[in-house]
N, C-alpha and C positions, 0 to 999 in steps of 0.2 A: 340862648333857650328861653322859652316863655315862662314868665314870672309874674305873680300878683303879690302885692304887700299893701296889707291894710294897716290903717292908723285911725287914731282919734276916739278910741274907746275910753271909758272911764265910768266914774260913779255920778249919778244925777237923781234928784229927787223927784217923785211922781209929778207929772205936769211939766217937767223941764224939757230941754231941747239938746240936742247933740247931733254932730255931722261927722261922719265916718268918710274916710278917703280909701280908695284903692288904687294904687299906681301899677300899671302894667307895662311889662318890657317883653322884648323879644318877638314881637309881631306888630302888625300895622293897626295900631290902636285906632277903633272907630269903624273897623272894617267887619267886626263880629260882635254878635250879641254877647253881653255880659249881664250877669245876675249878681244878686245879693240873697244869701242864705243864712239861717241862723239855727243854733243848737242850744236849746234852754237846759237847764238842770234836769236830769232825769227824762229828757225827750230827745225824739229823733231830730235830724236836720231837716229843716222845712224852708221851702221858698218864702222869699220876702217880696223880691220884685226883679224887674229886668228892663234893661234897656237895649233896644235893637240898633242895628247898623244905621237906621234912618233916624234914631233918635226917639222913636216911639217908647211908651213906658206901659208896664202892666205891673199891678200889685196884688199881693194876697189880700183877701177881705179883711184880715184883722189889723191890718196897717193902712188899708185905703183911706185916704183923706188925712193921714197923720204923718206918712212917710212920703218923700220925694226924692227920685233919682235923677241925677243930671251928670253931665260930664264936661271935661275941658279937653278936647281932643290934642290940642298943642301941648299940655302937660300931661298927656297919657293918663289922666285921672279921671276916675269915677267917683261920685259921691252919694252918700245916701244921708239926707236930711231928715231928721227924726224929730218930731215935735209931739206935745201932750203925751210924754212917755208915761207908760204904765209898768207896774212891778212885773207883769207877765211878758213885758220887752226884753227882760233880763235874759241874756244869752251871749254866746259867743257868735260874732258876726263874720262872716266869710264871703269874699267875693270870688266869683266862678267865672271862667270863660270857656268858650269852646272854640279853638282855633284849629283850623285844618282837621275836623273831625275828632279831635283829641280834647279832653277835658281837663282843665287845670284849676286848682285851688290855692287860694292864699293860705296863710298859717292862722288868720283869724284874730279878732280884737275883740276884748271882753267889753260888754255893757252892762251895768248894774244899776237897776231902777229901784231906790228904796229910800225910805223916809228915815 
């Protein structure tokens, strides 16, 4: 079955960096577009960025220039490299995949940016 598992969250000071990982299983990794979303305290879930099957990327304006998505197809892993983190980046981060017209979410990993 299709599954996504995120890891790498933690606490970091403003201006710091963190890299999240999302391991996918149960489908041909790299064949489908994959996304990062986040849900901050008291906020709805919002789009962070995406990586297409061809490796193209797109980002929300709020993270563009600070966040970067990459993947390792052999390891079936998508990464979210976050730098210059701000308190407003505090959220639970989720990866999402659309496989054969169905949407799947990971369980999320918490990122806290605080001094």
